[in-house]
N, C-alpha and C positions, 0 to 999 in steps of 0.2 A: 277532662282535667288536663292541665299542662304542667309539666315538670321540667324546670330549667336546671341545667348543670354545666359544669366546665369552668366556672370562675376560679380565680386564684390570685396569688401575689406574684407579679412578674416585674422585670426591669424594663426601662425604656428601650424600645426597639424590639422587644420580644413579641411572640405571637401566642394567641389563645384561640381555641375553638369552643364556642358555646353551643350547647344542644338544648333543644326543647322537644320533649317527647309528648305527643298527644294521645289520649286514650278516651274511649267512650263514644267517639263520633267518627264519621267518615272524614278523614283528613282532607280529602280533595274538596270538601264543601267549604273550606275556610281559607281566606287569605291570612297570612301570618305577618306579624311585625315584632320588632325588637325596640324597646324603649330603655332609657336609663335615667337614673336619678342620683345625682351627686348630693353629698351632705348639704343640707340647708337650701337646696334648689328644687325646682319643680321637675317633674318627670318629663323628659323630652324624647322626641322621635329619633331613632337611629337608622332603622332600615325596615323595609317591608317587601314582601313578595306576594304576587297575585295567586289566586287559587290554582291557576293553570301552571304556575311556576315560570311563565314566560316573561312577565314584567317584574322589574325590581325598582326600588327607589331608595336613595340614601340621603341623609342629611349631609350638607356640604363638608362638614369637618371630618367625615370618615370616608368620603369618596376616594377611591384608589387604594384604600387601606383595608376596608372591611368588605366582606362578600357574604350575602345571604343566599341560602340555597335550601331546597327541601328534598326530602326522600319520601315519596308517597308510599313506598313499600314498608318502610320503617315508621311511618307516621311521625317523622321528626324533621324539624327545621333547624338549620345551623347558622351560626354567625361566626365566620372566620375573621379573626381580627389580627392584622399584621401591623408591624411598625407601631406598636402601642406607645402612647404618650401619657404622661402623668394626668393630663386633662381628660383622659378616657376613664379615669377612676370613678366608679359609680356602682350602684346595684343595677344589674341588667334584668329586665323583665321581658318575657315573651308574651305575646297576646294573639288572639285569634278573632277574626271578624268574618261575618257572613256577607259583608259587602262585596259586590261584584268587582269593584274597583279598589285599587290601592289607596289607603288613607294614611295620612301623617297625623291625624287627630286621635288622641287616646280615647276620645268619646265614641269613636266608631268601632271600637273593639269590645267584643262581648265577653270574652274569657281571658283570664290572666293567670300566668304562672306565679310562683312564689318569689322569684328573684334569685339572682346569683351574684355574689360580690366579685368585682374585678378591681384590683388595686395595682396601679403601675407606679413603681418607685423611680425616682430620678437618679 
């Protein structure tokens, strides 16, 4: 099971850190990803980290602002979001994949968290 948290209402330029706690399985067996879905839009890829934690990938719009990381002791993956913009407003979902390689495709992920709302006001 994946439990996402940390969302909220912030202003443009503020920061938030999302957390996704995993339970039930060995955390090191999974690559992790964050996706987001804005109202009326499809769910899109935000960031991902490999099982080893060595490799990361970001969608272009968040590069330099967001950082994904994991803590294998706490079985938690984080998404540090800095310099937030109104266009970052969405429900953010964490997901886990057994794939060996990082994937930007939502179809590659086997498990999903419930989502946490991030709202950035202008």
